[in-house]
N, C-alpha and C positions, 0 to 999 in steps of 0.2 A: 769682474770679481764680485762675489756675493757680499751683501750688506753686512758690516760688522755688527755683532750683538751690542757692543759698546763702542761709540766713536766720540773722541774728544778732540776739539780744535781750539787753539788759541786761549786756553784756560788761564785766567789770571786771578790772583788773590794776594792782597797785601793787608797786613795788620799795622796800621799807622805807617811809619816810614819803612817798615820791614817788608820787602817783597818776597813772598814765599813761592808762589807759582807765577811764572813770567812768560806764559805762552806755551802751555803743555799741549802737545799733539800725541794722541795715542789711539790705536785701533786694537780691539780685542775681538777676534773672530768667534763666531758661534761654535760652542762646544770645545773651546780651547782654554788652556790655563796660562794666565799671564802672571809673572812674578815681577814686582817693582822693587828695585833696590836703590840704595842711596844712603848717604850719611845722615846722622841725626840732624833734624831741623831743615832737611831739604824739601819737605812738603809731601812726603808719602801719605801721612795720615790726613793731611788737608785735602789731598786728592780724593781719597776714599770718602771722607766726610762730605765733600762737594757732590759726589755722585749720589750719596745717601740722602742729601738734602739737609745735613746737619750744619753745613757751612754754606753761605751764599757767596759764590764767586763774584768778582768785580766785573768780569766779562768773559766771553767765550761760549762754546757750544758743548753740551753733554747730551749725546743722543743714545737712547736705548731703543733698539728695534727701529731705528730711523727717525724717532721723534725726539725733539729737543725738550728735555724735561725742564730746562730753565725758562722756556717760553710757553710751555703747556699750561692750561688752566690747572689750578691747585688739585682738583679732584683727579684729573687725568695724570698729573705728575705723581700723585700718591699711588695710583693704579700701576704705573710703570715701575715705581720703586718697590711695590709690594712683592714683586717677583725676586727680591734680593734676600738671601739668607746671610747672616753675619756671625763669624766666630771671632769674639773679642780676645784681645791679648791675654787678659787675666781671667778669662771665663765670664766675668760679669754676671755671675749667678746671684739670684736673690736669696740671701741667707735665711729669710723668714719663711721661705717656701720649700716644700720637699722637692726632691729631684724630679719627680714626674710632673709637677706643676711648672717647674722651670723649663722642662723640655717642651711642654705644650702651652707655654704662657701665651704666645702669639695667637694660637688657635682658640684658646679660651677667651682671650681679650676680644677677638673678632667674632666670638660666639659661633664658630664653625663646628665646635664639638661641645657636648655636655661633659660634665666632670667624669662620669663613668667611662664614656668613650675616650676621653682624653687620657685617662690613666692607662687604658688598654693600648692606645696609640703610643704612649710614652714607652711602655714596655717593649713594644715592637721596634721602635726606633733605637732604644738603648741596646737591643740585641744586635743591631746593625753596626754599632761601634764597640762591640765586644763586652757589653756589661749585662749582667743577669737581672732578672726581675726583682731580686731582693734589693737592688740598689734604688729602685723607684721610690721607696718610702723613706730613704735616708735624707738627712739634711746635708747641704753642701759642706758644712764644717766637718762632717764625718768622712769626707773623701780626700784621697791623696791628690797632689797636684796633677798627676797624669789622669786620674779619674775625673777630676773637675774639667780638664780639657776635653775629655771624651763626652761628658755631659753637655759642655758648650757646643761641641760639634753636633751632638744629637739634636739640640735645640735649633741649630742652624739649618738642619736638613728636615726637620719635622714637617714643614709645609711643602716639601719637595720643590724648592726654589729653582728657577731657571738660571739664576745668577747667584754665585756665592763669593763672599769676601772673607779673607783670612788675614787677621792682624797679628803678625809675629806668632804664628801658631806653635812654635817650638820653644819660645822663651820660657826660661825657668825649668826646663826639662833636661834630664840627663840624655846623652847621645842615643842610648838604646830606646828610651821612651819617645824621644823626638822622632826617631825613625818609625816607630810604631804609629804615632799620630799622623805622620806624613803618609804612611801606607793606607791608613783609614781615610784620610782626605782624598787621596787619589781614587780609592775604591768608591767612595760616596759620590764624588763628582762624576766619575764615569758611569756609575749605575743610574744616576739621575739625568745624565746627558747635559749637565750644567756647564755654563761658562763661568770661569772663576778668575779673580784677581787676588793675589796674596802680596803682602808687603813683609819683608824679612831682612834680617842681617845675617842669617844663617845660610851660608853658601851651599852646604850639603843639602839642606832642606830645599833651597831654591831649585837645585838641579833635580831633586826627587819629585817635586810636585809641579814644576813648571814645564810647559811646552816651549814658551817664549819668555824672554826677559826684557825689561826696560830699565835703563839707568837714569835716575833723576839727578841732575847736576846744574847748579846755578839757576834753578827755577824752571828748567826745561828737560825734556827727554833728550839726552845727549847720545844715546845709543840704544838700539833694539836688535835682537837677534835670538837664536835658539838658546834656551836655558842651558843646554848641554855644553855650550861653548863659553860659559862664563869664566871658567878658570884658565882658558887658553886664548881668550880674546886679546887682540893686539891693541885695542883702543887704550890709550894711556890712562884715562880716568877709570875705566872699568878694571884694568889690570891692577892699578894701585888699590882700589877699593876691595876687590875680591881677594887679594893677597895680603891686605893690611899693611901695605908699605908706608913707612913714615915719610918718605920723600916722593914727590910727584906733583902733578898739577893741582890736586885738591888742596894740599898744604900751601902751595903758591897762592891759590885764590884766597885762602884764609889770612895770608900775610898782608894783603893789600889794605 
């Protein structure tokens, strides 16, 4: 089998007495889209932050292209993580900057483009997410929630990343706009040939944007399989979560 783009083994992280990740194993193949599901507080965000380097795991392995970023020298770890683009849950746009500077913030910060070239680049990228050139000069406060999400996506793809992360991409959007954002995500990921990981509670979104899915439960990946099978999966934990059942193993675990 070919080497996974992202390979995670035995990942553990605790905050004081609370164990969040308790030996997570996960492979994400090159050019595929992985969706990670699980209840609130099960460690989905901690998993993403650990890969990004925003959280330091207690132990385990996180490999990108076969290199363990946790053991790599700091400069090499930064190089490996530099290929990651991120769409944050609430957009995380800078209110004090116009849209075009938000889109090309990373490219400007790294001095890969001057300001004139960055504005031109931003207009090009905004067009890829269905926004016109007139949006470039607006401030984030002038945008609707759906437009802010599109700008966030434009920023995530501006550097043409090999890896893309999506944190609850449809949160706060109506079902139609959620479907539009999912369609844009799929289009951008395929066009760039990127490998992606998304965390979501939206099962319709999970099936639209994911090739594969993983269930986080009690600090570990309890199930993996095709995202298309999420609603028909016989695994009792997945079945309870995807259908929002009040009774099942997840509730039993909470009662202990």
